[in-house]
FIKOLZA-1660 file (N, C-alpha, C; in steps of 0.1 Angstrom, whole numbers, plus 5000, padded with zeros to 4 digits):
% residues 200
   i   px   py   pz ch aa at
   1 9424 4365 4739  A  M  N
   1 9418 4359 4746  A  M CA
   1 9430 4342 4741  A  M  C
   2 9431 4336 4753  A  L  N
   2 9436 4322 4758  A  L CA
   2 9428 4307 4745  A  L  C
   3 9440 4300 4737  A  V  N
   3 9427 4289 4728  A  V CA
   3 9433 4274 4740  A  V  C
   4 9425 4272 4742  A  H  N
   4 9430 4259 4747  A  H CA
   4 9430 4249 4735  A  H  C
   5 9442 4239 4735  A  Y  N
   5 9440 4229 4724  A  Y CA
   5 9435 4214 4730  A  Y  C
   6 9431 4202 4721  A  T  N
   6 9432 4190 4734  A  T CA
   6 9444 4180 4726  A  T  C
   7 9448 4171 4733  A  A  N
   7 9464 4170 4731  A  A CA
   7 9465 4163 4718  A  A  C
   8 9447 4159 4709  A  Q  N
   8 9443 4154 4697  A  Q CA
   8 9448 4164 4690  A  Q  C
   9 9441 4180 4690  A  E  N
   9 9445 4189 4679  A  E CA
   9 9466 4189 4679  A  E  C
  10 9469 4193 4689  A  L  N
  10 9480 4196 4692  A  L CA
  10 9489 4183 4684  A  L  C
  11 9488 4171 4685  A  R  N
  11 9495 4160 4681  A  R CA
  11 9493 4164 4660  A  R  C
  12 9481 4169 4659  A  L  N
  12 9472 4166 4646  A  L CA
  12 9482 4179 4638  A  L  C
  13 9484 4194 4648  A  Q  N
  13 9493 4202 4643  A  Q CA
  13 9506 4203 4643  A  Q  C
  14 9509 4196 4649  A  R  N
  14 9521 4189 4651  A  R CA
  14 9532 4172 4639  A  R  C
  15 9520 4168 4634  A  N  N
  15 9523 4162 4620  A  N CA
  15 9518 4170 4611  A  N  C
  16 9512 4178 4607  A  R  N
  16 9507 4190 4602  A  R CA
  16 9523 4193 4595  A  R  C
  17 9531 4200 4608  A  A  N
  17 9543 4206 4605  A  A CA
  17 9549 4199 4601  A  A  C
  18 9551 4184 4608  A  I  N
  18 9563 4179 4596  A  I CA
  18 9562 4175 4586  A  I  C
  19 9554 4171 4584  A  I  N
  19 9547 4168 4569  A  I CA
  19 9551 4181 4559  A  I  C
  20 9550 4192 4563  A  A  N
  20 9554 4205 4555  A  A CA
  20 9566 4209 4553  A  A  C
  21 9575 4203 4567  A  G  N
  21 9589 4206 4568  A  G CA
  21 9591 4221 4569  A  G  C
  22 9603 4227 4571  A  P  N
  22 9604 4239 4568  A  P CA
  22 9600 4250 4559  A  P  C
  23 9594 4264 4561  A  P  N
  23 9593 4272 4549  A  P CA
  23 9604 4269 4539  A  P  C
  24 9595 4269 4526  A  Q  N
  24 9605 4268 4518  A  Q CA
  24 9605 4284 4510  A  Q  C
  25 9620 4289 4503  A  K  N
  25 9617 4298 4497  A  K CA
  25 9619 4294 4482  A  K  C
  26 9613 4305 4470  A  K  N
  26 9612 4308 4463  A  K CA
  26 9625 4312 4451  A  K  C
  27 9628 4304 4441  A  Y  N
  27 9637 4316 4435  A  Y CA
  27 9633 4312 4416  A  Y  C
  28 9637 4330 4410  A  L  N
  28 9633 4328 4398  A  L CA
  28 9639 4318 4390  A  L  C
  29 9628 4314 4379  A  D  N
  29 9630 4298 4371  A  D CA
  29 9636 4307 4360  A  D  C
  30 9652 4310 4351  A  P  N
  30 9659 4317 4343  A  P CA
  30 9642 4317 4328  A  P  C
  31 9640 4309 4330  A  G  N
  31 9627 4303 4321  A  G CA
  31 9614 4311 4319  A  G  C
  32 9617 4317 4334  A  G  N
  32 9601 4328 4336  A  G CA
  32 9595 4321 4346  A  G  C
  33 9591 4335 4354  A  G  N
  33 9578 4324 4367  A  G CA
  33 9593 4319 4376  A  G  C
  34 9581 4321 4391  A  A  N
  34 9586 4318 4398  A  A CA
  34 9584 4300 4404  A  A  C
  35 9594 4295 4410  A  R  N
  35 9593 4281 4412  A  R CA
  35 9594 4280 4425  A  R  C
  36 9590 4270 4435  A  R  N
  36 9594 4270 4449  A  R CA
  36 9598 4255 4448  A  R  C
  37 9607 4257 4456  A  V  N
  37 9622 4246 4459  A  V CA
  37 9615 4237 4472  A  V  C
  38 9614 4226 4472  A  G  N
  38 9604 4212 4473  A  G CA
  38 9593 4216 4479  A  G  C
  39 9583 4220 4468  A  D  N
  39 9569 4220 4468  A  D CA
  39 9561 4212 4481  A  D  C
  40 9561 4226 4488  A  D  N
  40 9550 4221 4501  A  D CA
  40 9541 4212 4497  A  D  C
  41 9533 4218 4490  A  A  N
  41 9522 4213 4487  A  A CA
  41 9520 4204 4473  A  A  C
  42 9528 4198 4469  A  G  N
  42 9529 4188 4457  A  G CA
  42 9537 4176 4468  A  G  C
  43 9542 4180 4483  A  R  N
  43 9550 4166 4488  A  R CA
  43 9536 4164 4496  A  R  C
  44 9528 4174 4498  A  L  N
  44 9515 4166 4511  A  L CA
  44 9503 4162 4501  A  L  C
  45 9506 4162 4489  A  A  N
  45 9498 4159 4481  A  A CA
  45 9504 4143 4474  A  A  C
  46 9514 4141 4476  A  R  N
  46 9521 4128 4474  A  R CA
  46 9526 4120 4483  A  R  C
  47 9522 4127 4497  A  Y  N
  47 9525 4115 4511  A  Y CA
  47 9507 4112 4511  A  Y  C
  48 9501 4123 4508  A  N  N
  48 9485 4115 4507  A  N CA
  48 9480 4105 4497  A  N  C
  49 9486 4108 4488  A  H  N
  49 9481 4096 4475  A  H CA
  49 9491 4082 4482  A  H  C
  50 9507 4085 4486  A  D  N
  50 9510 4070 4491  A  D CA
  50 9505 4070 4499  A  D  C
  51 9495 4071 4510  A  K  N
  51 9492 4066 4519  A  K CA
  51 9476 4057 4516  A  K  C
  52 9470 4062 4503  A  L  N
  52 9459 4061 4504  A  L CA
  52 9460 4041 4493  A  L  C
  53 9473 4043 4488  A  R  N
  53 9476 4036 4478  A  R CA
  53 9482 4026 4486  A  R  C
  54 9492 4026 4503  A  Q  N
  54 9501 4017 4507  A  Q CA
  54 9484 4013 4520  A  Q  C
  55 9476 4015 4523  A  T  N
  55 9468 4015 4531  A  T CA
  55 9452 4016 4528  A  T  C
  56 9446 4010 4530  A  A  N
  56 9425 4008 4529  A  A CA
  56 9424 4022 4543  A  A  C
  57 9417 4030 4535  A  T  N
  57 9414 4042 4544  A  T CA
  57 9402 4037 4556  A  T  C
  58 9403 4043 4563  A  K  N
  58 9395 4042 4572  A  K CA
  58 9378 4039 4568  A  K  C
  59 9375 4027 4571  A  G  N
  59 9358 4025 4568  A  G CA
  59 9352 4015 4559  A  G  C
  60 9368 4017 4548  A  D  N
  60 9369 4010 4534  A  D CA
  60 9367 3991 4543  A  D  C
  61 9365 3982 4532  A  R  N
  61 9363 3971 4530  A  R CA
  61 9374 3961 4529  A  R  C
  62 9380 3952 4531  A  V  N
  62 9389 3948 4522  A  V CA
  62 9378 3938 4509  A  V  C
  63 9384 3940 4496  A  P  N
  63 9378 3929 4488  A  P CA
  63 9377 3915 4494  A  P  C
  64 9360 3913 4489  A  L  N
  64 9361 3897 4495  A  L CA
  64 9369 3886 4485  A  L  C
  65 9377 3882 4491  A  I  N
  65 9382 3872 4482  A  I CA
  65 9390 3854 4487  A  I  C
  66 9390 3845 4474  A  Y  N
  66 9391 3833 4483  A  Y CA
  66 9410 3828 4473  A  Y  C
  67 9415 3818 4481  A  R  N
  67 9423 3811 4479  A  R CA
  67 9429 3800 4486  A  R  C
  68 9428 3791 4477  A  T  N
  68 9436 3772 4483  A  T CA
  68 9444 3776 4487  A  T  C
  69 9448 3772 4502  A  M  N
  69 9459 3773 4504  A  M CA
  69 9465 3762 4520  A  M  C
  70 9477 3756 4521  A  R  N
  70 9475 3748 4530  A  R CA
  70 9477 3753 4544  A  R  C
  71 9473 3746 4554  A  K  N
  71 9472 3751 4564  A  K CA
  71 9480 3751 4577  A  K  C
  72 9484 3758 4584  A  D  N
  72 9493 3756 4601  A  D CA
  72 9482 3747 4608  A  D  C
  73 9486 3743 4617  A  D  N
  73 9476 3734 4629  A  D CA
  73 9470 3741 4635  A  D  C
  74 9472 3760 4637  A  D  N
  74 9459 3770 4640  A  D CA
  74 9453 3773 4628  A  D  C
  75 9453 3766 4619  A  D  N
  75 9439 3766 4611  A  D CA
  75 9441 3780 4598  A  D  C
  76 9456 3788 4602  A  K  N
  76 9456 3799 4593  A  K CA
  76 9464 3794 4582  A  K  C
  77 9462 3801 4572  A  P  N
  77 9474 3793 4561  A  P CA
  77 9491 3798 4563  A  P  C
  78 9495 3787 4553  A  T  N
  78 9513 3787 4556  A  T CA
  78 9517 3798 4546  A  T  C
  79 9523 3805 4555  A  V  N
  79 9534 3815 4544  A  V CA
  79 9544 3810 4544  A  V  C
  80 9543 3816 4527  A  G  N
  80 9557 3810 4525  A  G CA
  80 9556 3813 4508  A  G  C
  81 9568 3810 4495  A  Q  N
  81 9567 3816 4482  A  Q CA
  81 9570 3799 4475  A  Q  C
  82 9560 3791 4479  A  V  N
  82 9556 3780 4467  A  V CA
  82 9546 3775 4468  A  V  C
  83 9541 3768 4459  A  F  N
  83 9528 3764 4454  A  F CA
  83 9521 3763 4468  A  F  C
  84 9503 3772 4462  A  C  N
  84 9488 3768 4473  A  C CA
  84 9497 3770 4490  A  C  C
  85 9505 3784 4486  A  T  N
  85 9507 3793 4505  A  T CA
  85 9506 3805 4501  A  T  C
  86 9508 3815 4518  A  L  N
  86 9498 3825 4513  A  L CA
  86 9517 3831 4507  A  L  C
  87 9516 3837 4494  A  G  N
  87 9529 3844 4493  A  G CA
  87 9527 3840 4477  A  G  C
  88 9538 3843 4469  A  V  N
  88 9539 3848 4457  A  V CA
  88 9549 3840 4455  A  V  C
  89 9554 3832 4444  A  R  N
  89 9563 3825 4439  A  R CA
  89 9569 3833 4429  A  R  C
  90 9583 3829 4429  A  P  N
  90 9595 3845 4418  A  P CA
  90 9590 3840 4405  A  P  C
  91 9578 3835 4399  A  N  N
  91 9578 3838 4388  A  N CA
  91 9562 3845 4386  A  N  C
  92 9560 3846 4397  A  E  N
  92 9543 3854 4402  A  E CA
  92 9546 3867 4409  A  E  C
  93 9562 3871 4403  A  I  N
  93 9558 3887 4406  A  I CA
  93 9566 3892 4396  A  I  C
  94 9572 3908 4393  A  D  N
  94 9581 3911 4384  A  D CA
  94 9587 3921 4395  A  D  C
  95 9602 3923 4394  A  L  N
  95 9611 3926 4396  A  L CA
  95 9619 3943 4387  A  L  C
  96 9621 3952 4391  A  D  N
  96 9632 3961 4384  A  D CA
  96 9646 3958 4389  A  D  C
  97 9652 3967 4378  A  V  N
  97 9668 3963 4385  A  V CA
  97 9674 3966 4398  A  V  C
  98 9665 3975 4407  A  Q  N
  98 9667 3974 4420  A  Q CA
  98 9665 3965 4427  A  Q  C
  99 9656 3950 4423  A  N  N
  99 9651 3943 4430  A  N CA
  99 9643 3947 4442  A  N  C
 100 9632 3957 4432  A  N  N
 100 9619 3965 4435  A  N CA
 100 9610 3950 4432  A  N  C
 101 9598 3950 4441  A  A  N
 101 9587 3942 4435  A  A CA
 101 9579 3952 4430  A  A  C
 102 9575 3952 4415  A  I  N
 102 9567 3962 4412  A  I CA
 102 9553 3956 4408  A  I  C
 103 9543 3968 4404  A  P  N
 103 9529 3962 4395  A  P CA
 103 9527 3960 4387  A  P  C
 104 9523 3950 4382  A  S  N
 104 9525 3947 4364  A  S CA
 104 9510 3935 4365  A  S  C
 105 9512 3926 4359  A  D  N
 105 9501 3919 4358  A  D CA
 105 9502 3907 4362  A  D  C
 106 9510 3908 4370  A  K  N
 106 9514 3896 4381  A  K CA
 106 9514 3897 4394  A  K  C
 107 9508 3884 4402  A  G  N
 107 9508 3886 4416  A  G CA
 107 9499 3869 4423  A  G  C
 108 9495 3876 4433  A  M  N
 108 9492 3863 4439  A  M CA
 108 9477 3860 4437  A  M  C
 109 9474 3847 4428  A  S  N
 109 9461 3840 4422  A  S CA
 109 9446 3845 4437  A  S  C
 110 9437 3852 4434  A  V  N
 110 9428 3848 4439  A  V CA
 110 9416 3852 4434  A  V  C
 111 9401 3844 4439  A  A  N
 111 9391 3844 4426  A  A CA
 111 9383 3849 4441  A  A  C
 112 9366 3855 4433  A  P  N
 112 9359 3859 4444  A  P CA
 112 9349 3847 4451  A  P  C
 113 9356 3837 4451  A  H  N
 113 9350 3826 4453  A  H CA
 113 9357 3812 4452  A  H  C
 114 9352 3802 4457  A  W  N
 114 9366 3795 4458  A  W CA
 114 9363 3783 4446  A  W  C
 115 9347 3782 4443  A  Q  N
 115 9343 3774 4435  A  Q CA
 115 9348 3782 4417  A  Q  C
 116 9353 3792 4420  A  L  N
 116 9357 3801 4408  A  L CA
 116 9377 3799 4401  A  L  C
 117 9380 3790 4413  A  L  N
 117 9395 3788 4407  A  L CA
 117 9394 3777 4407  A  L  C
 118 9410 3779 4392  A  P  N
 118 9414 3766 4390  A  P CA
 118 9410 3756 4392  A  P  C
 119 9408 3740 4384  A  F  N
 119 9407 3730 4392  A  F CA
 119 9425 3726 4393  A  F  C
 120 9434 3734 4387  A  V  N
 120 9445 3730 4393  A  V CA
 120 9451 3733 4406  A  V  C
 121 9439 3743 4410  A  V  N
 121 9444 3743 4428  A  V CA
 121 9432 3745 4439  A  V  C
 122 9423 3729 4434  A  L  N
 122 9411 3720 4440  A  L CA
 122 9416 3709 4443  A  L  C
 123 9412 3708 4455  A  P  N
 123 9417 3689 4453  A  P CA
 123 9401 3684 4454  A  P  C
 124 9403 3670 4450  A  R  N
 124 9391 3668 4446  A  R CA
 124 9379 3666 4460  A  R  C
 125 9382 3664 4467  A  R  N
 125 9370 3666 4480  A  R CA
 125 9365 3681 4477  A  R  C
 126 9371 3689 4474  A  L  N
 126 9356 3698 4469  A  L CA
 126 9353 3706 4458  A  L  C
 127 9357 3696 4451  A  H  N
 127 9351 3692 4431  A  H CA
 127 9361 3680 4430  A  H  C
 128 9348 3672 4423  A  S  N
 128 9352 3664 4416  A  S CA
 128 9361 3663 4401  A  S  C
 129 9367 3670 4396  A  A  N
 129 9375 3676 4391  A  A CA
 129 9385 3682 4396  A  A  C
 130 9389 3690 4404  A  G  N
 130 9400 3691 4411  A  G CA
 130 9413 3684 4412  A  G  C
 131 9422 3688 4409  A  R  N
 131 9437 3675 4405  A  R CA
 131 9445 3688 4415  A  R  C
 132 9443 3693 4422  A  C  N
 132 9451 3692 4431  A  C CA
 132 9457 3682 4442  A  C  C
 133 9468 3673 4438  A  T  N
 133 9471 3667 4454  A  T CA
 133 9482 3670 4461  A  T  C
 134 9476 3686 4463  A  V  N
 134 9489 3686 4478  A  V CA
 134 9472 3690 4492  A  V  C
 135 9477 3689 4502  A  P  N
 135 9466 3684 4510  A  P CA
 135 9466 3709 4521  A  P  C
 136 9453 3709 4510  A  V  N
 136 9454 3724 4508  A  V CA
 136 9436 3726 4509  A  V  C
 137 9435 3736 4519  A  H  N
 137 9423 3743 4521  A  H CA
 137 9417 3757 4515  A  H  C
 138 9402 3758 4512  A  S  N
 138 9397 3771 4505  A  S CA
 138 9398 3784 4522  A  S  C
 139 9401 3796 4515  A  F  N
 139 9408 3803 4527  A  F CA
 139 9397 3813 4519  A  F  C
 140 9394 3820 4529  A  R  N
 140 9382 3834 4526  A  R CA
 140 9392 3848 4537  A  R  C
 141 9390 3861 4525  A  R  N
 141 9390 3871 4536  A  R CA
 141 9386 3881 4530  A  R  C
 142 9384 3894 4538  A  G  N
 142 9371 3903 4533  A  G CA
 142 9356 3901 4533  A  G  C
 143 9352 3916 4534  A  E  N
 143 9337 3913 4532  A  E CA
 143 9334 3923 4516  A  E  C
 144 9340 3929 4509  A  G  N
 144 9340 3942 4499  A  G CA
 144 9337 3934 4487  A  G  C
 145 9336 3937 4479  A  Q  N
 145 9334 3943 4465  A  Q CA
 145 9347 3933 4459  A  Q  C
 146 9346 3927 4446  A  F  N
 146 9357 3922 4436  A  F CA
 146 9358 3929 4429  A  F  C
 147 9365 3941 4434  A  Q  N
 147 9371 3950 4425  A  Q CA
 147 9379 3958 4425  A  Q  C
 148 9389 3965 4419  A  Q  N
 148 9402 3968 4421  A  Q CA
 148 9407 3981 4439  A  Q  C
 149 9409 3972 4441  A  A  N
 149 9410 3983 4458  A  A CA
 149 9423 3982 4464  A  A  C
 150 9425 3988 4476  A  A  N
 150 9437 3982 4483  A  A CA
 150 9432 3971 4493  A  A  C
 151 9441 3962 4495  A  C  N
 151 9438 3955 4503  A  C CA
 151 9447 3948 4511  A  C  C
 152 9458 3960 4521  A  G  N
 152 9465 3957 4532  A  G CA
 152 9475 3969 4524  A  G  C
 153 9490 3963 4533  A  N  N
 153 9501 3973 4532  A  N CA
 153 9508 3973 4520  A  N  C
 154 9503 3986 4513  A  N  N
 154 9509 3987 4499  A  N CA
 154 9503 3970 4487  A  N  C
 155 9493 3971 4492  A  L  N
 155 9492 3958 4484  A  L CA
 155 9474 3963 4476  A  L  C
 156 9472 3956 4466  A  E  N
 156 9460 3958 4462  A  E CA
 156 9452 3944 4451  A  E  C
 157 9441 3946 4452  A  L  N
 157 9437 3932 4441  A  L CA
 157 9430 3938 4430  A  L  C
 158 9436 3934 4418  A  V  N
 158 9432 3938 4402  A  V CA
 158 9427 3925 4396  A  V  C
 159 9412 3925 4395  A  P  N
 159 9409 3922 4387  A  P CA
 159 9411 3916 4375  A  P  C
 160 9406 3902 4371  A  D  N
 160 9409 3901 4357  A  D CA
 160 9403 3909 4346  A  D  C
 161 9394 3907 4332  A  A  N
 161 9384 3910 4329  A  A CA
 161 9376 3900 4327  A  A  C
 162 9362 3906 4325  A  L  N
 162 9349 3902 4325  A  L CA
 162 9351 3886 4314  A  L  C
 163 9349 3876 4321  A  R  N
 163 9344 3862 4309  A  R CA
 163 9335 3858 4309  A  R  C
 164 9328 3860 4296  A  A  N
 164 9313 3857 4297  A  A CA
 164 9303 3863 4310  A  A  C
 165 9306 3871 4309  A  G  N
 165 9298 3882 4319  A  G CA
 165 9303 3879 4334  A  G  C
 166 9316 3870 4335  A  V  N
 166 9317 3869 4349  A  V CA
 166 9330 3870 4351  A  V  C
 167 9335 3880 4361  A  V  N
 167 9351 3877 4365  A  V CA
 167 9349 3867 4372  A  V  C
 168 9365 3860 4372  A  R  N
 168 9368 3850 4377  A  R CA
 168 9379 3851 4382  A  R  C
 169 9383 3857 4384  A  H  N
 169 9401 3855 4387  A  H CA
 169 9406 3875 4391  A  H  C
 170 9413 3871 4401  A  G  N
 170 9420 3884 4401  A  G CA
 170 9436 3878 4409  A  G  C
 171 9443 3892 4407  A  I  N
 171 9458 3888 4417  A  I CA
 171 9455 3901 4428  A  I  C
 172 9465 3898 4435  A  V  N
 172 9467 3909 4445  A  V CA
 172 9486 3910 4448  A  V  C
 173 9488 3923 4441  A  R  N
 173 9502 3929 4436  A  R CA
 173 9506 3938 4449  A  R  C
 174 9517 3947 4445  A  P  N
 174 9526 3955 4453  A  P CA
 174 9517 3969 4443  A  P  C
 175 9510 3979 4453  A  A  N
 175 9505 3989 4453  A  A CA
 175 9517 4000 4442  A  A  C
 176 9523 3998 4444  A  Q  N
 176 9540 4006 4443  A  Q CA
 176 9549 4000 4444  A  Q  C
 177 9559 4007 4440  A  A  N
 177 9577 3998 4434  A  A CA
 177 9578 3997 4455  A  A  C
 178 9584 3987 4460  A  V  N
 178 9589 3979 4471  A  V CA
 178 9598 3973 4474  A  V  C
 179 9608 3967 4476  A  P  N
 179 9620 3960 4482  A  P CA
 179 9611 3942 4482  A  P  C
 180 9614 3938 4473  A  V  N
 180 9602 3928 4473  A  V CA
 180 9603 3919 4487  A  V  C
 181 9615 3918 4491  A  A  N
 181 9616 3912 4507  A  A CA
 181 9606 3917 4516  A  A  C
 182 9602 3930 4517  A  D  N
 182 9592 3940 4527  A  D CA
 182 9575 3933 4516  A  D  C
 183 9576 3932 4500  A  H  N
 183 9565 3928 4494  A  H CA
 183 9561 3916 4500  A  H  C
 184 9566 3906 4501  A  H  N
 184 9566 3894 4511  A  H CA
 184 9561 3894 4523  A  H  C
 185 9566 3904 4533  A  Q  N
 185 9562 3902 4544  A  Q CA
 185 9552 3911 4545  A  Q  C
 186 9548 3918 4533  A  N  N
 186 9533 3923 4535  A  N CA
 186 9516 3917 4531  A  N  C
 187 9523 3898 4518  A  L  N
 187 9512 3894 4522  A  L CA
 187 9515 3890 4534  A  L  C
 188 9525 3882 4538  A  A  N
 188 9523 3874 4551  A  A CA
 188 9515 3882 4566  A  A  C
 189 9517 3894 4565  A  A  N
 189 9509 3902 4574  A  A CA
 189 9496 3900 4572  A  A  C
 190 9487 3898 4567  A  T  N
 190 9477 3896 4562  A  T CA
 190 9475 3880 4568  A  T  C
 191 9480 3875 4572  A  R  N
 191 9477 3855 4579  A  R CA
 191 9463 3858 4587  A  R  C
 192 9465 3864 4594  A  E  N
 192 9452 3862 4609  A  E CA
 192 9436 3863 4604  A  E  C
 193 9440 3869 4589  A  E  N
 193 9431 3875 4589  A  E CA
 193 9415 3867 4576  A  E  C
 194 9428 3856 4575  A  W  N
 194 9422 3841 4567  A  W CA
 194 9412 3835 4567  A  W  C
 195 9401 3832 4573  A  E  N
 195 9394 3824 4575  A  E CA
 195 9391 3809 4569  A  E  C
 196 9390 3799 4567  A  I  N
 196 9388 3786 4567  A  I CA
 196 9373 3787 4558  A  I  C
 197 9370 3787 4548  A  D  N
 197 9354 3787 4543  A  D CA
 197 9355 3784 4529  A  D  C
 198 9346 3767 4529  A  E  N
 198 9347 3759 4520  A  E CA
 198 9329 3758 4518  A  E  C
 199 9324 3766 4519  A  N  N
 199 9309 3764 4521  A  N CA
 199 9306 3768 4504  A  N  C
 200 9299 3760 4500  A  P  N
 200 9294 3762 4485  A  P CA
 200 9287 3776 4480  A  P  C
% end
């Protein structure tokens, strides 16, 4: 009996074949037992794990985060590696010996609401105690819960611990080691998703 596949089914089967690669042979481990060279199942598991960490899965919502940043003429945040821009400064990220940005307790500072941001990044027009002299605006991105989750290509939100029953701050860091230039690009790629929101 002939079986007809849709174009989508054919693409799915081809992608599975690419991920799995050619059949692997077994050899005897001198320590006893058979081991598989380039274990297909392990490779597929690692592939799926990496894809989950790199991007939010379909249907997941990016966490709701706020950050004060300078803005460009199109009312989107200014991309950069200086104070109050969309990016991280050199002291806000850890690197390994290969100059890869790595997950750590450093990252781009964000908060669950702009009113919880430190006074040093708030202008006086938003709070009487604000001390930021740079012309910044409060930007919002996402809609989901402020909890550890993927929030872009190889980006993840990591909230701080509770303080007096409230989470006041978090960081956006690389989900796994990545060349530092790529990490800067991943942060910049979220630019169009930020909207000005200064509602109390």
